[in-house]
N, C-alpha and C positions, 0 to 999 in steps of 0.2 A: 810168537806172541810173548808179551811180557807176563810176569808172574801175576800182577793185579788183574790182567785181562783173563787169566786162566783160573785163578783161585776165587776171585770175587763172585762170579756167577754161581760157583758151587756152594760157597758160604751162604749166599742168598737163596739157595734152594733151586737154582737153575741147573740146566744141563748144557754140556758142550757138545756140539755136533761136528765131529771131525770128518772132513771129506777125504776121499781117496786122492791119490796122486793124479789119476786120470781126470777126476772132477776139477782139480785145481788148475790143470793146464787147459781145460776146455771151458771157456766162459759160459756157454749155454748149459753145460752139465752142472757147473757151479751154481747158476741161478736156479736150476731144478732142485739141487740139493737144498738150497736155502728155503725154497718153497715146501719141499717134501717134509723137512724137519721143523718147519714153522719157526725158523730162526728169527730172533728179535733184534740181535746186535751182531754186526760183523765189522771187521777191520781190514781195510784194503789199502793198496797203494793207488795214487791217482792214475798211474799208467794202466792198472788192471781195471779201474773204474771206466776208463776210456774204452777198453775192450768189451766190457759188459753192456755199455750203451748201444752196442750193435744189435742187441736183442730186446727192443722196447716192449714187445708183447710179454716176454718173460718178466721184465721189471714191473710192469703193471699188475702182475699177478702176486706180487710179494706183499700181501695184506698184513702179515705179521711183523715185517721188518720195521722196527721203530728207530733204530740208530745205525748210522753208517759212519764209521770212524775212518778218516783218511790220514795217512802219515807216510814218512820216509821220503817224501818228495813234495815239490811245489804243487799246490792245488789250484786248478784253473776254474775261474768263475763260470765259464761257458759249460763246462762239464757238470758242475754242481747244479746249474740252472736246468740243464737237460734232464738230469736225474729227477729233480724236484717237479718238473713238468710231467714225468711219468709216474712218480711216486710221491705225491705232495705231503703225505703224512710222515714220511721219513725225516728225521732230524739228522743233519750232517754235521759232524764235528771234525774240525781241522786240528789234527794233533801234530802237525809239522811246526816245530818251534824254532826258537833262535839258535839252539845248539846244533840243528841240522843245516841251517842256512849258510 
Protein backbone atom coordinates (compact mmCIF):
# COMPACT_ATOMS: atom_id res chain seq x y z
CA UNK A 1 0.00 0.00 0.00
CA UNK A 2 1.10 3.51 -0.69
CA UNK A 3 1.52 6.09 2.04
CA UNK A 4 -1.60 8.06 0.97
CA UNK A 5 -3.68 4.87 1.01
CA UNK A 6 -2.46 4.15 4.53
CA UNK A 7 -2.35 7.59 6.13
CA UNK A 8 -5.37 9.31 4.51
CA UNK A 9 -8.01 7.05 6.13
CA UNK A 10 -6.46 7.58 9.54
CA UNK A 11 -6.33 11.37 9.15
CA UNK A 12 -9.99 11.33 8.09
CA UNK A 13 -10.94 9.36 11.22
CA UNK A 14 -11.14 5.98 9.54
CA UNK A 15 -9.70 2.62 10.44
CA UNK A 16 -7.47 0.24 8.53
CA UNK A 17 -8.51 -3.43 8.66
CA UNK A 18 -5.39 -5.51 8.05
CA UNK A 19 -6.10 -9.10 7.10
CA UNK A 20 -3.99 -12.10 8.00
CA UNK A 21 -1.70 -13.85 5.54
CA UNK A 22 -4.19 -16.74 5.44
CA UNK A 23 -7.04 -14.38 4.54
CA UNK A 24 -4.92 -12.76 1.83
CA UNK A 25 -4.23 -16.01 0.01
CA UNK A 26 -7.80 -17.33 0.35
CA UNK A 27 -10.23 -15.21 -1.71
CA UNK A 28 -13.30 -16.46 0.16
CA UNK A 29 -11.74 -15.61 3.53
CA UNK A 30 -10.67 -12.20 2.17
CA UNK A 31 -14.27 -11.41 1.19
CA UNK A 32 -15.44 -12.53 4.64
CA UNK A 33 -12.84 -10.20 6.19
CA UNK A 34 -14.14 -7.27 4.12
CA UNK A 35 -17.69 -8.02 5.24
CA UNK A 36 -16.85 -8.65 8.91
CA UNK A 37 -14.93 -5.38 9.30
CA UNK A 38 -17.37 -3.38 7.14
CA UNK A 39 -14.58 -2.29 4.83
CA UNK A 40 -15.54 0.68 2.64
CA UNK A 41 -12.40 0.92 0.44
CA UNK A 42 -10.06 -1.76 -0.83
CA UNK A 43 -7.21 -1.86 -3.33
CA UNK A 44 -6.56 -4.98 -5.42
CA UNK A 45 -4.85 -6.22 -8.52
CA UNK A 46 -7.08 -7.20 -11.45
CA UNK A 47 -5.78 -10.77 -11.11
CA UNK A 48 -7.04 -10.96 -7.53
CA UNK A 49 -10.35 -9.44 -8.61
CA UNK A 50 -10.70 -12.33 -11.05
CA UNK A 51 -10.24 -14.81 -8.17
CA UNK A 52 -12.80 -12.99 -6.00
CA UNK A 53 -15.40 -13.24 -8.76
CA UNK A 54 -15.54 -16.99 -8.07
CA UNK A 55 -17.57 -16.14 -4.92
CA UNK A 56 -20.57 -14.16 -6.20
CA UNK A 57 -22.69 -14.71 -3.08
CA UNK A 58 -19.95 -13.26 -0.87
CA UNK A 59 -19.61 -10.23 -3.17
CA UNK A 60 -23.36 -9.58 -3.02
CA UNK A 61 -23.07 -9.33 0.79
CA UNK A 62 -20.52 -6.47 0.71
CA UNK A 63 -23.02 -3.72 1.54
CA UNK A 64 -20.39 -1.37 3.01
CA UNK A 65 -17.87 -1.52 0.16
CA UNK A 66 -17.98 1.86 -1.61
CA UNK A 67 -14.71 1.92 -3.57
CA UNK A 68 -12.71 -0.81 -5.26
CA UNK A 69 -9.36 0.45 -6.54
CA UNK A 70 -7.56 -1.65 -9.13
CA UNK A 71 -3.91 -1.24 -10.05
CA UNK A 72 -0.58 -2.85 -10.92
CA UNK A 73 -1.96 -4.49 -14.07
CA UNK A 74 -4.37 -4.05 -16.97
CA UNK A 75 -8.03 -3.92 -15.91
CA UNK A 76 -10.41 -6.01 -18.04
CA UNK A 77 -13.87 -4.61 -18.78
CA UNK A 78 -15.61 -7.97 -18.45
CA UNK A 79 -14.38 -8.39 -14.87
CA UNK A 80 -15.45 -4.86 -13.93
CA UNK A 81 -18.89 -5.53 -15.42
CA UNK A 82 -19.15 -8.83 -13.57
CA UNK A 83 -18.32 -7.12 -10.25
CA UNK A 84 -20.80 -4.31 -10.88
CA UNK A 85 -23.54 -6.84 -11.67
CA UNK A 86 -22.95 -8.34 -8.22
CA UNK A 87 -22.27 -5.11 -6.32
CA UNK A 88 -23.75 -2.20 -8.31
CA UNK A 89 -23.17 0.42 -5.59
CA UNK A 90 -19.40 -0.10 -5.60
CA UNK A 91 -17.42 2.49 -7.53
CA UNK A 92 -14.44 1.02 -9.32
CA UNK A 93 -11.32 3.13 -9.84
CA UNK A 94 -8.64 2.12 -12.32
CA UNK A 95 -5.30 3.23 -10.87
CA UNK A 96 -3.27 1.56 -13.61
CA UNK A 97 -1.60 4.51 -15.28
CA UNK A 98 0.77 5.28 -18.12
CA UNK A 99 3.86 4.71 -15.95
CA UNK A 100 2.91 1.03 -15.57
CA UNK A 101 1.90 0.48 -19.21
